[in-house]
FIPATOR-568844 format. One record per residue (C-alpha): residue number from 0; residue in three letters; x, y, z. Coordinates in pm, whole numbers, padded with zeros to 5 digits, always signed. Layout:
<sites>
(NUM; "ala"; (X; Y; Z))
...
</sites>
This chain:
<sites>
(0; "met"; (+01260; +00220; +00832))
(1; "lys"; (+01613; +00155; +00700))
(2; "leu"; (+01547; -00218; +00686))
(3; "lys"; (+01223; -00160; +00496))
(4; "leu"; (+01406; +00053; +00237))
(5; "thr"; (+01680; -00211; +00214))
(6; "phe"; (+01418; -00471; +00120))
(7; "ile"; (+01265; -00231; -00134))
(8; "thr"; (+01609; -00170; -00287))
(9; "ile"; (+01678; -00543; -00320))
(10; "his"; (+01341; -00590; -00491))
(11; "his"; (+01437; -00312; -00736))
(12; "phe"; (+01755; -00501; -00826))
(13; "leu"; (+01558; -00823; -00878))
(14; "phe"; (+01307; -00627; -01085))
(15; "leu"; (+01583; -00493; -01311))
(16; "tyr"; (+01731; -00843; -01336))
(17; "gly"; (+01393; -00963; -01460))
(18; "phe"; (+01411; -00710; -01744))
(19; "tyr"; (+01766; -00827; -01816))
(20; "leu"; (+01646; -01188; -01842))
(21; "leu"; (+01328; -01134; -02045))
(22; "gly"; (+01347; -00790; -02200))
(23; "leu"; (+01006; -00661; -02313))
(24; "trp"; (+00853; -01004; -02242))
(25; "tyr"; (+00885; -00906; -01876))
(26; "ile"; (+00620; -00632; -01909))
(27; "pro"; (+00314; -00867; -01889))
(28; "phe"; (+00450; -01010; -01562))
(29; "val"; (+00504; -00657; -01428))
(30; "leu"; (+00148; -00555; -01513))
(31; "leu"; (-00001; -00875; -01370))
(32; "ser"; (+00191; -00850; -01043))
(33; "gly"; (+00126; -00474; -01036))
(34; "phe"; (-00247; -00535; -01056))
(35; "ile"; (-00234; -00797; -00779))
(36; "phe"; (-00016; -00593; -00545))
(37; "val"; (-00162; -00247; -00614))
(38; "arg"; (-00528; -00301; -00700))
(39; "ile"; (-00596; -00601; -00477))
(40; "ile"; (-00346; -00604; -00188))
(41; "asn"; (-00295; -00229; -00150))
(42; "glu"; (-00632; -00087; -00256))
(43; "glu"; (-00884; -00354; -00161))
(44; "ile"; (-00714; -00527; +00133))
(45; "leu"; (-00505; -00260; +00304))
(46; "his"; (-00693; +00052; +00202))
(47; "lys"; (-01061; -00041; +00186))
(48; "gly"; (-01056; -00355; +00400))
(49; "ile"; (-00816; -00266; +00682))
(50; "ala"; (-00769; +00113; +00696))
(51; "his"; (-01135; +00198; +00624))
(52; "asn"; (-01278; -00123; +00773))
(53; "met"; (-01531; -00163; +00491))
(54; "tyr"; (-01521; -00543; +00470))
(55; "lys"; (-01641; -00800; +00720))
(56; "ser"; (-01365; -00932; +00942))
(57; "his"; (-01290; -01301; +00992))
(58; "lys"; (-01008; -01472; +01184))
(59; "val"; (-00882; -01669; +00884))
(60; "leu"; (-00924; -01372; +00648))
(61; "asp"; (-00735; -01150; +00893))
(62; "trp"; (-00428; -01374; +00860))
(63; "phe"; (-00447; -01365; +00482))
(64; "trp"; (-00481; -00987; +00483))
(65; "ala"; (-00205; -00930; +00738))
(66; "leu"; (+00039; -01155; +00552))
(67; "ser"; (-00053; -00988; +00223))
(68; "ala"; (+00049; -00658; +00378))
(69; "val"; (+00382; -00814; +00478))
(70; "leu"; (+00438; -00927; +00119))
(71; "leu"; (+00357; -00581; -00021))
(72; "gly"; (+00659; -00443; +00163))
(73; "gln"; (+00503; -00114; +00275))
(74; "gly"; (+00492; -00188; +00645))
(75; "ser"; (+00261; -00394; +00864))
(76; "ser"; (-00116; -00376; +00831))
(77; "met"; (-00137; -00192; +01165))
(78; "gly"; (+00132; +00057; +01066))
(79; "trp"; (-00028; +00117; +00725))
(80; "ala"; (-00372; +00171; +00879))
(81; "thr"; (-00235; +00406; +01146))
(82; "ile"; (-00072; +00632; +00888))
(83; "his"; (-00371; +00630; +00654))
(84; "arg"; (-00620; +00706; +00930))
(85; "gln"; (-00399; +00992; +01046))
(86; "his"; (-00385; +01111; +00685))
(87; "his"; (-00764; +01136; +00668))
(88; "ala"; (-00798; +01285; +01016))
(89; "phe"; (-00537; +01560; +00958))
(90; "thr"; (-00520; +01590; +00577))
(91; "asp"; (-00264; +01840; +00446))
(92; "thr"; (-00195; +01986; +00791))
(93; "asp"; (+00131; +01965; +00983))
(94; "arg"; (-00015; +01659; +01162))
(95; "asp"; (-00062; +01468; +00836))
(96; "pro"; (+00223; +01212; +00806))
(97; "gln"; (+00176; +01199; +00426))
(98; "ser"; (+00151; +01571; +00350))
(99; "pro"; (+00388; +01689; +00071))
(100; "tyr"; (+00315; +02044; +00187))
(101; "his"; (+00481; +01991; +00525))
(102; "gln"; (+00775; +01763; +00442))
(103; "pro"; (+00996; +01699; +00138))
(104; "val"; (+00811; +01543; -00156))
(105; "trp"; (+01080; +01276; -00196))
(106; "lys"; (+01017; +01157; +00160))
(107; "val"; (+00644; +01127; +00095))
(108; "tyr"; (+00716; +00944; -00232))
(109; "ala"; (+00956; +00704; -00062))
(110; "gly"; (+00720; +00635; +00227))
(111; "leu"; (+00946; +00793; +00489))
(112; "phe"; (+00650; +00911; +00692))
(113; "tyr"; (+00670; +01051; +01041))
(114; "thr"; (+00387; +00946; +01269))
(115; "gln"; (+00206; +01119; +01551))
(116; "glu"; (+00232; +00996; +01907))
(117; "arg"; (+00082; +00650; +01932))
(118; "asn"; (-00291; +00657; +01969))
(119; "pro"; (-00416; +00300; +02027))
(120; "ser"; (-00777; +00411; +01992))
(121; "met"; (-00714; +00496; +01626))
(122; "ile"; (-00654; +00128; +01540))
(123; "glu"; (-00840; -00031; +01832))
(124; "asn"; (-01019; -00282; +01607))
(125; "leu"; (-00684; -00411; +01475))
(126; "thr"; (-00528; -00448; +01820))
(127; "arg"; (-00789; -00716; +01894))
(128; "ser"; (-00667; -00931; +01602))
(129; "asn"; (-00386; -01182; +01668))
(130; "ala"; (-00296; -01177; +01298))
(131; "his"; (-00241; -00801; +01280))
(132; "val"; (-00057; -00785; +01612))
(133; "phe"; (+00170; -01079; +01523))
(134; "thr"; (+00262; -00951; +01175))
(135; "lys"; (+00336; -00605; +01316))
(136; "lys"; (+00572; -00752; +01577))
(137; "tyr"; (+00758; -00975; +01331))
(138; "tyr"; (+00708; -00776; +01010))
(139; "his"; (+01069; -00764; +00887))
(140; "thr"; (+01141; -01126; +00980))
(141; "leu"; (+00826; -01241; +00802))
(142; "his"; (+00895; -01043; +00483))
(143; "phe"; (+01249; -01179; +00463))
(144; "ser"; (+01144; -01535; +00547))
(145; "ile"; (+00859; -01544; +00293))
(146; "cys"; (+01080; -01407; +00017))
(147; "met"; (+01362; -01649; +00097))
(148; "leu"; (+01122; -01944; +00103))
(149; "leu"; (+00981; -01849; -00238))
(150; "phe"; (+01333; -01799; -00372))
(151; "leu"; (+01436; -02146; -00254))
(152; "ile"; (+01126; -02302; -00410))
(153; "asn"; (+01195; -02127; -00741))
(154; "pro"; (+01383; -01797; -00788))
(155; "leu"; (+01152; -01708; -01077))
(156; "ile"; (+00858; -01675; -00835))
(157; "leu"; (+01040; -01389; -00668))
(158; "ile"; (+01179; -01235; -00986))
(159; "met"; (+00865; -01259; -01201))
(160; "leu"; (+00584; -01209; -00949))
(161; "ile"; (+00688; -01080; -00605))
(162; "ser"; (+00961; -00825; -00679))
(163; "pro"; (+00781; -00651; -00969))
(164; "gly"; (+00471; -00632; -00748))
(165; "val"; (+00666; -00480; -00458))
(166; "val"; (+00835; -00230; -00692))
(167; "tyr"; (+00512; -00136; -00867))
(168; "gly"; (+00339; -00098; -00531))
(169; "phe"; (+00619; +00123; -00398))
(170; "his"; (+00596; +00366; -00689))
(171; "ala"; (+00215; +00353; -00708))
(172; "leu"; (+00193; +00469; -00347))
(173; "gly"; (+00446; +00742; -00426))
(174; "trp"; (+00234; +00867; -00717))
(175; "ile"; (-00081; +00869; -00502))
(176; "asn"; (+00062; +01015; -00181))
(177; "ala"; (+00289; +01279; -00334))
(178; "phe"; (+00152; +01380; -00672))
(179; "ser"; (-00222; +01348; -00602))
(180; "his"; (-00197; +01621; -00340))
(181; "leu"; (+00016; +01859; -00547))
(182; "tyr"; (-00118; +01830; -00900))
(183; "gly"; (-00444; +01772; -01083))
(184; "glu"; (-00806; +01878; -01047))
(185; "lys"; (-00917; +02000; -00707))
(186; "ile"; (-01274; +01966; -00581))
(187; "asp"; (-01400; +02260; -00373))
(188; "gly"; (-01402; +02179; -00003))
(189; "thr"; (-01210; +01853; -00051))
(190; "glu"; (-00845; +01769; +00012))
(191; "gly"; (-00640; +01588; -00248))
(192; "arg"; (-00659; +01619; -00625))
(193; "asn"; (-00786; +01407; -00911))
(194; "leu"; (-00494; +01307; -01131))
(195; "arg"; (-00619; +01078; -01406))
(196; "trp"; (-00286; +00923; -01507))
(197; "val"; (-00233; +00810; -01148))
(198; "ser"; (-00569; +00633; -01133))
(199; "ile"; (-00495; +00464; -01467))
(200; "leu"; (-00154; +00339; -01356))
(201; "thr"; (-00294; +00216; -01024))
(202; "phe"; (-00572; +00018; -01196))
(203; "thr"; (-00863; +00203; -01038))
(204; "arg"; (-01136; +00442; -01152))
(205; "glu"; (-01152; +00612; -00811))
(206; "gln"; (-00942; +00925; -00805))
(207; "his"; (-00786; +01083; -00500))
(208; "ala"; (-01001; +01391; -00443))
(209; "asp"; (-01310; +01177; -00498))
(210; "his"; (-01183; +00940; -00229))
(211; "his"; (-01130; +01225; +00018))
(212; "his"; (-01477; +01353; -00061))
(213; "ser"; (-01632; +01009; +00008))
(214; "pro"; (-01377; +00784; +00185))
(215; "val"; (-01605; +00479; +00219))
(216; "ser"; (-01769; +00493; -00122))
(217; "thr"; (-01848; +00147; -00258))
(218; "lys"; (-01875; +00265; -00617))
(219; "his"; (-01551; +00112; -00748))
(220; "ile"; (-01471; -00163; -00499))
(221; "leu"; (-01415; -00521; -00619))
(222; "phe"; (-01560; -00738; -00341))
(223; "lys"; (-01909; -00601; -00278))
(224; "lys"; (-02035; -00929; -00130))
(225; "met"; (-01786; -00889; +00156))
(226; "leu"; (-01914; -00548; +00269))
(227; "his"; (-02049; -00496; +00619))
</sites>
């Protein structure tokens, strides 16, 4: 966990350096990388594709997805799916690793989640994938190696695309996990709340209470041809 936060902190420094270099001209790069990292990698790949298993699996695609999760900087695909599946199974109870009602909001925002005792059956489908198992085992080494390789190719790749995406993704998850359970419109009988500014900033029309009401809704997904 400390190493993960160290990487996030370094990406924040590179993000701020990007603003120092380009000023307001940096904003289009932030929005572009934010869309890629938040709307595509986080929402479509990790959330819909891996955690909710809505898309068809393929050996080559599994590697792309697993490595995308590494690049996002929010933990391995298996770790991310474990936490999110626990979140849906035990929403807003003391067994929910993302509940701002049962742990400090700043910890939820920062992704300092506690997890329940390991339950392999919860992510059984991922344990059968070499890509997900490998990237979980070597997550930190892979994130560091990929970032260093891109930096050596051209530092601007890291500064103008990767780091702003990691930073945007970090805060987007904080807005969703912390604020969308504390504030906004609540739907009767459904956990979570609809907070419109969060959905706007995370590039999606699906709001959080709506997602809890219908977790595998295909209404706003991007890759409908890849559905099961």
